[in-house]
C-alpha positions as protocol buffer text, in pm:
chain_id: "A"
residue {
  index: 1
  type: MET
  ca { x: -603 y: 376 z: -697 }
}
residue {
  index: 2
  type: LYS
  ca { x: -681 y: 15 z: -786 }
}
residue {
  index: 3
  type: THR
  ca { x: -923 y: -218 z: -613 }
}
residue {
  index: 4
  type: PRO
  ca { x: -821 y: -568 z: -506 }
}
residue {
  index: 5
  type: GLU
  ca { x: -1055 y: -704 z: -775 }
}
residue {
  index: 6
  type: GLN
  ca { x: -874 y: -502 z: -1043 }
}
residue {
  index: 7
  type: VAL
  ca { x: -536 y: -622 z: -920 }
}
residue {
  index: 8
  type: LEU
  ca { x: -649 y: -986 z: -926 }
}
residue {
  index: 9
  type: ARG
  ca { x: -799 y: -948 z: -1274 }
}
residue {
  index: 10
  type: GLU
  ca { x: -497 y: -764 z: -1421 }
}
residue {
  index: 11
  type: SER
  ca { x: -261 y: -1023 z: -1271 }
}
residue {
  index: 12
  type: GLY
  ca { x: -466 y: -1318 z: -1398 }
}
residue {
  index: 13
  type: VAL
  ca { x: -518 y: -1457 z: -1046 }
}
residue {
  index: 14
  type: THR
  ca { x: -847 y: -1647 z: -1032 }
}
residue {
  index: 15
  type: THR
  ca { x: -798 y: -1922 z: -773 }
}
residue {
  index: 16
  type: ARG
  ca { x: -731 y: -1961 z: -405 }
}
residue {
  index: 17
  type: PRO
  ca { x: -499 y: -1934 z: -231 }
}
residue {
  index: 18
  type: VAL
  ca { x: -421 y: -1607 z: -404 }
}
residue {
  index: 19
  type: GLN
  ca { x: -83 y: -1631 z: -575 }
}
residue {
  index: 20
  type: LEU
  ca { x: 88 y: -1322 z: -442 }
}
residue {
  index: 21
  type: GLU
  ca { x: 404 y: -1404 z: -636 }
}
residue {
  index: 22
  type: LYS
  ca { x: 208 y: -1370 z: -960 }
}
residue {
  index: 23
  type: ILE
  ca { x: 78 y: -1028 z: -855 }
}
residue {
  index: 24
  type: LEU
  ca { x: 425 y: -909 z: -754 }
}
residue {
  index: 25
  type: GLU
  ca { x: 570 y: -1029 z: -1084 }
}
residue {
  index: 26
  type: HIS
  ca { x: 293 y: -865 z: -1287 }
}
residue {
  index: 27
  type: TYR
  ca { x: 357 y: -525 z: -1130 }
}
residue {
  index: 28
  type: GLY
  ca { x: 737 y: -559 z: -1118 }
}
residue {
  index: 29
  type: ILE
  ca { x: 753 y: -555 z: -739 }
}
residue {
  index: 30
  type: ARG
  ca { x: 1033 y: -746 z: -571 }
}
residue {
  index: 31
  type: GLN
  ca { x: 1001 y: -927 z: -240 }
}
residue {
  index: 32
  type: TYR
  ca { x: 1288 y: -984 z: 0 }
}
residue {
  index: 33
  type: SER
  ca { x: 1327 y: -1144 z: 341 }
}
residue {
  index: 34
  type: LEU
  ca { x: 1453 y: -903 z: 601 }
}
residue {
  index: 35
  type: PRO
  ca { x: 1489 y: -1056 z: 950 }
}
residue {
  index: 36
  type: ALA
  ca { x: 1370 y: -816 z: 1218 }
}
residue {
  index: 37
  type: ASN
  ca { x: 1229 y: -801 z: 1570 }
}
residue {
  index: 38
  type: ALA
  ca { x: 899 y: -975 z: 1636 }
}
residue {
  index: 39
  type: ASP
  ca { x: 706 y: -645 z: 1628 }
}
residue {
  index: 40
  type: ILE
  ca { x: 816 y: -566 z: 1270 }
}
residue {
  index: 41
  type: PHE
  ca { x: 620 y: -753 z: 1003 }
}
residue {
  index: 42
  type: GLY
  ca { x: 746 y: -588 z: 685 }
}
residue {
  index: 43
  type: ALA
  ca { x: 785 y: -272 z: 482 }
}
residue {
  index: 44
  type: ILE
  ca { x: 738 y: -133 z: 135 }
}
residue {
  index: 45
  type: VAL
  ca { x: 1018 y: 72 z: -12 }
}
residue {
  index: 46
  type: ARG
  ca { x: 962 y: 291 z: -317 }
}
residue {
  index: 47
  type: GLU
  ca { x: 1239 y: 471 z: -497 }
}
residue {
  index: 48
  type: ARG
  ca { x: 1111 y: 625 z: -817 }
}
residue {
  index: 49
  type: GLU
  ca { x: 1018 y: 327 z: -1038 }
}
residue {
  index: 50
  type: HIS
  ca { x: 1161 y: 56 z: -808 }
}
residue {
  index: 51
  type: VAL
  ca { x: 936 y: -106 z: -548 }
}
residue {
  index: 52
  type: ILE
  ca { x: 1047 y: -359 z: -288 }
}
residue {
  index: 53
  type: ILE
  ca { x: 842 y: -534 z: -24 }
}
residue {
  index: 54
  type: ALA
  ca { x: 1049 y: -662 z: 267 }
}
residue {
  index: 55
  type: ILE
  ca { x: 902 y: -935 z: 486 }
}
residue {
  index: 56
  type: ASN
  ca { x: 1016 y: -1058 z: 825 }
}
residue {
  index: 57
  type: PRO
  ca { x: 1083 y: -1432 z: 771 }
}
residue {
  index: 58
  type: ASN
  ca { x: 1049 y: -1490 z: 1146 }
}
residue {
  index: 59
  type: GLN
  ca { x: 672 y: -1439 z: 1121 }
}
residue {
  index: 60
  type: HIS
  ca { x: 423 y: -1720 z: 1050 }
}
residue {
  index: 61
  type: PRO
  ca { x: 377 y: -1783 z: 673 }
}
residue {
  index: 62
  type: ASN
  ca { x: 13 y: -1667 z: 693 }
}
residue {
  index: 63
  type: ARG
  ca { x: 127 y: -1343 z: 862 }
}
residue {
  index: 64
  type: GLN
  ca { x: 386 y: -1298 z: 588 }
}
residue {
  index: 65
  type: ARG
  ca { x: 114 y: -1336 z: 322 }
}
residue {
  index: 66
  type: PHE
  ca { x: -106 y: -1082 z: 497 }
}
residue {
  index: 67
  type: THR
  ca { x: 187 y: -842 z: 525 }
}
residue {
  index: 68
  type: VAL
  ca { x: 262 y: -868 z: 152 }
}
residue {
  index: 69
  type: ALA
  ca { x: -105 y: -804 z: 75 }
}
residue {
  index: 70
  type: HIS
  ca { x: -112 y: -513 z: 324 }
}
residue {
  index: 71
  type: GLU
  ca { x: 195 y: -355 z: 161 }
}
residue {
  index: 72
  type: LEU
  ca { x: 29 y: -399 z: -179 }
}
residue {
  index: 73
  type: GLY
  ca { x: -262 y: -207 z: -29 }
}
residue {
  index: 74
  type: HIS
  ca { x: -26 y: 82 z: 45 }
}
residue {
  index: 75
  type: PHE
  ca { x: 119 y: 54 z: -306 }
}
residue {
  index: 76
  type: PHE
  ca { x: -217 y: 67 z: -482 }
}
residue {
  index: 77
  type: CYS
  ca { x: -402 y: 301 z: -246 }
}
residue {
  index: 78
  type: HIS
  ca { x: -137 y: 538 z: -111 }
}
residue {
  index: 79
  type: SER
  ca { x: 128 y: 569 z: -380 }
}
residue {
  index: 80
  type: GLY
  ca { x: 97 y: 946 z: -401 }
}
residue {
  index: 81
  type: GLU
  ca { x: 63 y: 1014 z: -30 }
}
residue {
  index: 82
  type: GLY
  ca { x: 345 y: 1087 z: 212 }
}
residue {
  index: 83
  type: ALA
  ca { x: 221 y: 993 z: 559 }
}
residue {
  index: 84
  type: PRO
  ca { x: 301 y: 764 z: 730 }
}
residue {
  index: 85
  type: ALA
  ca { x: 595 y: 718 z: 498 }
}
residue {
  index: 86
  type: GLN
  ca { x: 944 y: 826 z: 587 }
}
residue {
  index: 87
  type: PHE
  ca { x: 1116 y: 1042 z: 326 }
}
residue {
  index: 88
  type: VAL
  ca { x: 1485 y: 1010 z: 262 }
}
residue {
  index: 89
  type: ASP
  ca { x: 1671 y: 1178 z: -26 }
}
residue {
  index: 90
  type: GLY
  ca { x: 1408 y: 1299 z: -265 }
}
residue {
  index: 91
  type: ASP
  ca { x: 1163 y: 1047 z: -404 }
}
residue {
  index: 92
  type: PHE
  ca { x: 1242 y: 763 z: -164 }
}
residue {
  index: 93
  type: ARG
  ca { x: 956 y: 643 z: 57 }
}
residue {
  index: 94
  type: LEU
  ca { x: 930 y: 371 z: 315 }
}
residue {
  index: 95
  type: HIS
  ca { x: 611 y: 236 z: 477 }
}
residue {
  index: 96
  type: TRP
  ca { x: 661 y: 13 z: 782 }
}
residue {
  index: 97
  type: ARG
  ca { x: 413 y: -257 z: 887 }
}
residue {
  index: 98
  type: ASN
  ca { x: 433 y: -336 z: 1257 }
}
residue {
  index: 99
  type: SER
  ca { x: 208 y: -404 z: 1555 }
}
residue {
  index: 100
  type: GLU
  ca { x: 80 y: -44 z: 1539 }
}
residue {
  index: 101
  type: SER
  ca { x: -56 y: -116 z: 1190 }
}
residue {
  index: 102
  type: SER
  ca { x: -313 y: -356 z: 1333 }
}
residue {
  index: 103
  type: ARG
  ca { x: -451 y: -123 z: 1601 }
}
residue {
  index: 104
  type: GLY
  ca { x: -705 y: 40 z: 1369 }
}
residue {
  index: 105
  type: VAL
  ca { x: -624 y: 404 z: 1447 }
}
residue {
  index: 106
  type: ASN
  ca { x: -461 y: 524 z: 1125 }
}
residue {
  index: 107
  type: TRP
  ca { x: -692 y: 543 z: 822 }
}
residue {
  index: 108
  type: GLN
  ca { x: -415 y: 440 z: 581 }
}
residue {
  index: 109
  type: GLU
  ca { x: -344 y: 129 z: 787 }
}
residue {
  index: 110
  type: ILE
  ca { x: -715 y: 47 z: 807 }
}
residue {
  index: 111
  type: GLU
  ca { x: -745 y: 88 z: 430 }
}
residue {
  index: 112
  type: ALA
  ca { x: -437 y: -128 z: 367 }
}
residue {
  index: 113
  type: ASN
  ca { x: -576 y: -399 z: 599 }
}
residue {
  index: 114
  type: ARG
  ca { x: -911 y: -395 z: 417 }
}
residue {
  index: 115
  type: PHE
  ca { x: -730 y: -414 z: 84 }
}
residue {
  index: 116
  type: ALA
  ca { x: -525 y: -710 z: 210 }
}
residue {
  index: 117
  type: ALA
  ca { x: -834 y: -898 z: 332 }
}
residue {
  index: 118
  type: ALA
  ca { x: -1017 y: -843 z: 2 }
}
residue {
  index: 119
  type: LEU
  ca { x: -709 y: -944 z: -197 }
}
residue {
  index: 120
  type: LEU
  ca { x: -637 y: -1264 z: -3 }
}
residue {
  index: 121
  type: MET
  ca { x: -1003 y: -1363 z: 42 }
}
residue {
  index: 122
  type: PRO
  ca { x: -1181 y: -1245 z: -275 }
}
residue {
  index: 123
  type: GLU
  ca { x: -1552 y: -1206 z: -213 }
}
residue {
  index: 124
  type: LYS
  ca { x: -1667 y: -1406 z: -516 }
}
residue {
  index: 125
  type: LEU
  ca { x: -1444 y: -1705 z: -437 }
}
residue {
  index: 126
  type: LEU
  ca { x: -1521 y: -1693 z: -67 }
}
residue {
  index: 127
  type: ARG
  ca { x: -1898 y: -1674 z: -118 }
}
residue {
  index: 128
  type: GLY
  ca { x: -1876 y: -1976 z: -348 }
}
residue {
  index: 129
  type: ASP
  ca { x: -1685 y: -2174 z: -87 }
}
residue {
  index: 130
  type: VAL
  ca { x: -1928 y: -2072 z: 188 }
}
residue {
  index: 131
  type: ASP
  ca { x: -2223 y: -2181 z: -29 }
}
residue {
  index: 132
  type: LYS
  ca { x: -2061 y: -2523 z: -74 }
}
residue {
  index: 133
  type: LEU
  ca { x: -2008 y: -2561 z: 301 }
}
residue {
  index: 134
  type: GLY
  ca { x: -2359 y: -2459 z: 396 }
}
residue {
  index: 135
  type: LYS
  ca { x: -2314 y: -2411 z: 771 }
}
residue {
  index: 136
  type: ILE
  ca { x: -2043 y: -2184 z: 906 }
}
residue {
  index: 137
  type: ASP
  ca { x: -1907 y: -2302 z: 1239 }
}
residue {
  index: 138
  type: GLY
  ca { x: -1561 y: -2306 z: 1393 }
}
residue {
  index: 139
  type: GLU
  ca { x: -1451 y: -2603 z: 1186 }
}
residue {
  index: 140
  type: ALA
  ca { x: -1569 y: -2434 z: 866 }
}
residue {
  index: 141
  type: VAL
  ca { x: -1387 y: -2110 z: 952 }
}
residue {
  index: 142
  type: GLN
  ca { x: -1065 y: -2303 z: 1014 }
}
residue {
  index: 143
  type: HIS
  ca { x: -1114 y: -2500 z: 690 }
}
residue {
  index: 144
  type: LEU
  ca { x: -1164 y: -2178 z: 492 }
}
residue {
  index: 145
  type: ALA
  ca { x: -862 y: -2017 z: 660 }
}
residue {
  index: 146
  type: SER
  ca { x: -652 y: -2317 z: 552 }
}
residue {
  index: 147
  type: LEU
  ca { x: -782 y: -2298 z: 194 }
}
residue {
  index: 148
  type: TYR
  ca { x: -695 y: -1930 z: 166 }
}
residue {
  index: 149
  type: LYS
  ca { x: -372 y: -1953 z: 370 }
}
residue {
  index: 150
  type: VAL
  ca { x: -479 y: -1685 z: 616 }
}
residue {
  index: 151
  type: SER
  ca { x: -522 y: -1688 z: 992 }
}
residue {
  index: 152
  type: ARG
  ca { x: -845 y: -1806 z: 1148 }
}
residue {
  index: 153
  type: VAL
  ca { x: -898 y: -1457 z: 1292 }
}
residue {
  index: 154
  type: SER
  ca { x: -853 y: -1293 z: 949 }
}
residue {
  index: 155
  type: MET
  ca { x: -1103 y: -1533 z: 799 }
}
residue {
  index: 156
  type: GLN
  ca { x: -1350 y: -1472 z: 1081 }
}
residue {
  index: 157
  type: PHE
  ca { x: -1329 y: -1093 z: 1032 }
}
residue {
  index: 158
  type: ARG
  ca { x: -1367 y: -1126 z: 654 }
}
residue {
  index: 159
  type: LEU
  ca { x: -1675 y: -1345 z: 693 }
}
residue {
  index: 160
  type: ILE
  ca { x: -1826 y: -1098 z: 939 }
}
residue {
  index: 161
  type: ASN
  ca { x: -1749 y: -801 z: 712 }
}
residue {
  index: 162
  type: LEU
  ca { x: -1916 y: -978 z: 419 }
}
residue {
  index: 163
  type: GLY
  ca { x: -2223 y: -1055 z: 630 }
}
residue {
  index: 164
  type: LEU
  ca { x: -2160 y: -1429 z: 611 }
}
residue {
  index: 165
  type: LEU
  ca { x: -2108 y: -1468 z: 985 }
}
residue {
  index: 166
  type: PRO
  ca { x: -2293 y: -1281 z: 1261 }
}
residue {
  index: 167
  type: PRO
  ca { x: -2079 y: -1009 z: 1421 }
}
residue {
  index: 168
  type: ASP
  ca { x: -2167 y: -1127 z: 1771 }
}
residue {
  index: 169
  type: VAL
  ca { x: -2038 y: -1481 z: 1717 }
}
residue {
  index: 170
  type: ASP
  ca { x: -1821 y: -1607 z: 2001 }
}
residue {
  index: 171
  type: PRO
  ca { x: -1550 y: -1843 z: 1875 }
}
residue {
  index: 172
  type: SER
  ca { x: -1525 y: -1998 z: 2220 }
}
residue {
  index: 173
  type: ASP
  ca { x: -1875 y: -2142 z: 2161 }
}
residue {
  index: 174
  type: TRP
  ca { x: -1738 y: -2354 z: 1876 }
}
C-alpha cells in the first residue's frame, strides 16, 4: 500500500494542479475514455500486469480528474483485495466508480476517496497556498478549487479535513 505522498514523490509530481498523466505514465497505467450513463464515472480494470482506468468523458473535467485519482486509490490501496471487484476469468478484476461510490458506506470507497483528495490536493502545497491567501472565504475556496482543478465541494471538504476551515461553515453565508 502506497500513500498519496509516496505516489507523488515517486512520480516526480511537485506542483499543482497534480499531473495525473505523469503518475499514470510512471506506473504504466493506461487511461481510456469510455462513454457511459451519467451515473457511471469510471472504472479500473486489472488483468495480471495490465492496468487500465476508464473514464466517462461525459462527466465534468474536474469529476474526471477525481475519478482517475479515486481509481488510483483502489490501485494503491486495494490491489490484493477482491471486494467490491468483479472477477472474470482468473486474475481479471474490475472496480466500478459510480454514484454509490460517493455515499460513504463502503470502507474501500471511503479510503479511495480520501486517497484521491490527498493526491489531488497535497497537504503541503495546499497549506502553502492557504497561508498566502490568509483568509479563507467562499472566494478563496473557489480560487483554490480552480488552482487544483477540483470541485468547490471537494476543496471545501479537504480544507475541513485538514482543519483549515471550520466544519460548521455554511457556504450559503459566503
